[in-house]
C-alpha positions as CSV (number, residue, x, y, z in Angstrom):
1,M,0.0,0.0,0.0
2,S,1.4,3.4,-0.9
3,F,2.0,6.4,1.3
4,L,-0.8,8.3,-0.4
5,E,-3.4,5.5,0.2
6,I,-2.5,5.3,3.9
7,Y,-2.6,9.1,4.2
8,L,-6.0,9.3,2.6
9,Q,-7.4,6.5,4.8
10,G,-6.2,8.4,7.9
11,L,-7.7,11.6,6.6
12,L,-11.0,9.9,6.0
13,L,-11.0,8.4,9.5
14,V,-10.5,11.7,11.2
15,L,-12.9,13.4,8.8
16,A,-15.6,10.8,9.7
17,L,-15.0,11.3,13.4
18,M,-15.3,15.0,13.2
19,A,-18.4,14.9,10.9
20,I,-20.1,12.6,13.4
21,L,-19.3,15.0,16.3
22,W,-20.5,17.9,14.2
23,V,-23.9,16.2,13.5
24,F,-24.2,15.4,17.2
25,S,-23.5,19.0,18.1
26,V,-26.1,20.2,15.6
27,F,-28.8,18.0,17.2
28,K,-27.7,19.1,20.7
29,A,-27.6,22.8,19.5
30,N,-24.2,23.1,21.3
31,A,-21.1,23.6,19.2
32,G,-18.9,23.5,22.3
33,I,-19.3,19.7,22.3
34,V,-16.7,19.4,19.5
35,D,-14.0,21.4,21.3
36,P,-12.9,18.6,23.7
37,F,-12.7,16.0,21.0
38,W,-10.7,17.8,18.3
39,S,-7.4,16.8,19.9
40,L,-8.6,13.2,19.7
41,G,-8.2,13.4,16.0
42,F,-4.4,13.8,16.4
43,I,-4.2,10.8,18.8
44,L,-6.4,8.7,16.5
45,S,-4.4,9.6,13.4
46,A,-1.0,9.0,15.1
47,A,-2.2,5.6,16.3
48,F,-3.6,4.8,12.9
49,Y,-0.4,5.7,11.1
50,L,1.7,3.8,13.6
51,L,-0.4,0.6,13.0
52,R,-0.5,1.0,9.3
53,S,3.3,1.6,8.9
54,G,4.0,-2.1,9.6
55,D,7.1,-1.9,11.7
56,V,6.7,-0.6,15.2
57,G,10.0,0.8,16.4
58,T,11.1,2.7,19.5
59,R,11.0,6.1,17.8
60,K,7.5,5.6,16.5
61,L,6.3,4.6,20.0
62,I,8.0,7.7,21.5
63,V,6.3,9.9,18.9
64,L,3.0,8.3,19.6
65,A,3.5,8.8,23.4
66,L,4.3,12.4,22.8
67,V,1.2,12.9,20.6
68,V,-1.0,11.2,23.1
69,T,0.5,13.3,25.9
70,W,-0.1,16.5,23.9
71,G,-3.6,15.5,22.9
72,V,-4.7,14.6,26.4
73,R,-3.2,17.8,27.7
74,L,-5.4,19.8,25.3
């Protein structure tokens, strides 16, 4: 699988998550619902790309840990 295919799959995953959250916020009439979840997109995409890359090395795990720490902090 090429880099572009993996990138587009990750993009669609995050886009679907945010679209679902947006629809939920429209029904609840509260756009503030989306705010706590936007950083989840970074965590989700980092984990997705790590799993799709095939080989899980120490550097990749450190980058994932840093992204998770940053995303949870937000």
